[in-house]
N, C-alpha and C positions, 0 to 999 in steps of 0.2 A: 722233068719238072714243069709244070705249067703255071703260068701267071693266074690261071683261072681256077685253080684249087685253092682251098682255104690254107691260110699261113698264120704262123704264130712265130715268136722269137725262139732262136735255137737254144739259148742258154739263159740264165737268169740275168738281170739286170739289177744292181743295187746302187741307189742314189741317196744323196743327202742333201738338203737345202733348208730354205726358210719359206714359210708362207707369206706372200706379199700383204695379206690382210691381217693374219693373225699375228705375224711376226714370230712365230714359234718354229724352232727347228723340227724338221720332218725327215723321217727315214721312208724310203719308198723302194719296193721291189716290183720289178715286172717279171712274171714267170711264165714259162710256156704253158699252153692250155690245149686240151684236146679239140678236134673239129666239132663244130656246132655248139661250143661253149659260149661264144661271144666274148665281150669284154665284161670282167666282174671286178669289183672293188671290194676289199675286204679290209675293215678297220682292225688291225692286229692290236691296238691298244685297248680293245673291249673284248670281253670274253664270251659274249652271246649277242644275238640279233645284229650282228656285224657285217653282213653282206648287203651291199647295195648295187643295183643294175642300172647302168646309165641309159636310161630310156627317157623319151620326151615326156611321159606322163609321170615320171619320178622327179621331175624338176620343180624345186620348191622356192627357188630365189634365182633372180637373174640381176641383181644390183652389183654391176661391175665385174661379175663373174657369173659361171653357171654352177649351181648347188644342186646336187641330187640327195634325195633322202628315201629311206625305206618306211615301210609301215610302222616301225618303232621310233620313228623321229631320228635315226642315226644318219648323219649326213657327211658327205664329202664335198668340198668346194673347189673352185678354180681348176676345174677337169679339162678345160676346153683346149688348152695347148697340147696336153698328152693325147687327148681324143683326136686332135687335128693331125697329130703325128701319126697315129694309128691309120686315120682315114686315108691320108696322102701317100702313107707307106704301103698300104694294102694289108694291114694286119687285121685279121678277122677275129682271132681268139687270143686272149691273154688274161691272166689274173694278176691284178694290181693290189699288193699288200702295202698298207699305209699305217702309221702309227699315230696319226693326228687327223683333224677334220678338214686339212687343206693340202692339196697337192703343191709340192714346192715350186717356185717360181723360176729359180735359176736366173737366167739373164733377161727374163721377160719375153722369151720367145720359145719355140720348139727345138732350138738348135742343140741342146744338151740331149734331149730325147733322141733326135735323129742320129746324132753322133754315136750313142751308145747302142742303138738297134743295128746301125751299120757295123758296129764292132763285133757284136755277137752273131750277126746274120739271122737269116729266116729259115725256119723249118716248113716244107711244103708237105701237105697231106694228100691223100687221094680223093678227098671229098670235094665236090664242086662248090664254088662260091654261089652264094644267093644275092640277088640285087633287087632293088626296088625300081620299077619302071613307072614313072609318071605318065598317066594317060591323058590328063586335061589339065587346063590352066587353073591354078589356085592361087589366090591373092589376098594380102592383108595390108591394111592401111591404117596408120595411126597418125593423124595430122599431116606433117609434112614427110613422115617416115613412111616407107612402102617396101613391101617384099612380094615377089611371085615366083612360082616355079611352074613351068610348062613343059609340055611333051618334047623330047629329043630322042630320036631313034637310037643313037650310038654313043652319045658323049655325055659327060657330066660337066657343064660350064657354070661358072660363078662370075658374075659380073656385079661389081660392088663400087658404090660412090659414096664419098663423104663430103660434107660442107661444114666448115667451121668459120666462125667469125675471125679467129686468129688468122693473120695474114700469112704467117709461115706455113700453117697446114693448109689453110683455105680450101680448095676443091681438089679432090684426087680420085680418079677412076681407074680400075683395071679389070680385066677379065682373064680368067684362066680355065684351062681344060685339065680337070683333075687328073684324068686317066693318062693324058699325053704330054703335058708340059712339064719342063724342069721346075720343081717347085722350091728349089733352094732359097729364092728371095722370100717366098711366103714363109717357109719354116723359120728363116733367120730374122724375121722382122718383129721388133720389140713392141711391148705394150707401152703406152704413152699417156701423159697427163699434162695439164697446163699447171704452171707454178702456183697460179693464184687459187688453184682448187685443192692444194695439199691440205691446208688447215681445215677445209670443210671435210674432207675425207677422214681426218683424224677425229674430229667431232663426231662423226658416224661410227667410230670404231673400226675404220676400214683404212687400208694402206699402212698399217703399223709396222709392216716389214719392208716398206718400199724405200728405195735408195736409186742413186745414179747407176748402181751396179744392175739393177733389174728393170728399169723403166727408163723410157726417153722422158725427160722433163723439158717443157718449152717455156721460156720466160720471155713475154713479148715476142720479138722476132728472132729469138736466138735459142738454139739447142745447148743445154747446159752440159751435156754428157761429153766427155773427151772423145775425139774421133768423129763426132757428129752422127750423121745417119748412116746406115748401111747399104741403103739404095734409095733411089730417088722417089719411090712410092711406098717407102716403109710404112707410113701411117695407114694407108688403105690396104696394104699387103697383110699388116697385122689383123686388120678386120676380117680379111678373107680367111686368114689362119683360125680365127675365132669361129667364123662361120662354118668352115669345115669340121671343127670339132662338135659344134652344135649340131650340124646335120647328122653326124654319126650316131647321135641319140635316137635315130630312126632304127638303129640296130644293124643297118646294112648300107653298103654303097648305094648311091642313087643315080639312075640314068635320067636326066632331066636338064633343063636350062633355067637357072636361077639368076634372077636380077634383084639387087636390093640397093635402096637409096636411104643412107643415114640410119640404117637399122643397127641392130646389136643382138645380144642374147635372147632378150624377151621377145623381139619380133621373129627371129628364126624359130623360136620354141612355139609361138603362136601359129606360125606357118605349118610345122609339123602336125600339130593338133588338128588343124583344119584339113590337111591332106588326109590324115588317117581317120577323120570323122566320116568319111564316105568311101567305102571300098571301090567305088567307080572311079575314084580319083588316081588309083594306083593299081600295079600288079606286082606280086612277089614272084620273081622269076629265078630259075636255077639254070646255071650254065652247064650243058651237057657236052662231053667231048674234051680234048686236050689240044694245047698248041694252037689255040684260036687267035685271030688278030686282036691286039690289045684294045681296039675300038669296038670289040663284039659285033663287027660287021657281019659275021657269019651267022645270020639271024635264025637259021632252022636249028641252031643248037641252043636255042633258048627255050625253056619249058616253064609255063606258068604254073606255079603250085598254089597260088591263093590270090 
């Protein structure tokens, strides 16, 4: 078995939870899929036009989560934690069946997804993986927010920083290598909000299912959740999880070096749109051969296909 062949889950995963924004109970199944299927969402509560593909150009809303829609207006929201789990775990293909418009939030992280993927294991195919290699620097700025991605021969780096006026969150920065680092802290880091923003969210018809069981809540300089934080960089690490999930809307893993300051779902989506607006910005390549180093350093085994 090679890490460089396409992977899916070995068996069905069945989960139940609530949507953090809708507050509705959701049943979700992750099913094995054939090579070259990619990730596909199917709304099982609908009889027709119920297939949605998680691609960057299908993103229709980025307010506090990532929402994708098909041409019929059928949508699925809050996909980023599940997509981040797929991205970090190296799952190329899966069918996601869901009976509501929002992926369940569970504890606000990707922990439940990772635990269940570990439980069923992975199925390896003989088909080589495809990856996107960034050829040159692409950058998006929005006031004080910025994001860029540039060429990196063998790694997938994400460097992220956040800056909050709240003294507890304040400034945090972390950098990971998606291919090589232990991502446990990233997967386990929960979504968060300020206590004073909760009523604003409710008035926007958002956060209706939010609680201390599925989000970190900060009131002034105190974490209201029992047990406090899971790791010292949990705030920025959750942003990295979101970023990983949003990057997977490229359709493939990315070889490149990304840096983001104060960004989020919208900025990452803008970056992908800009990358794919010009084919000279990237190459789609296929890994040939088996048992190559995880760093893709054996570069003669890469074949450009687009």
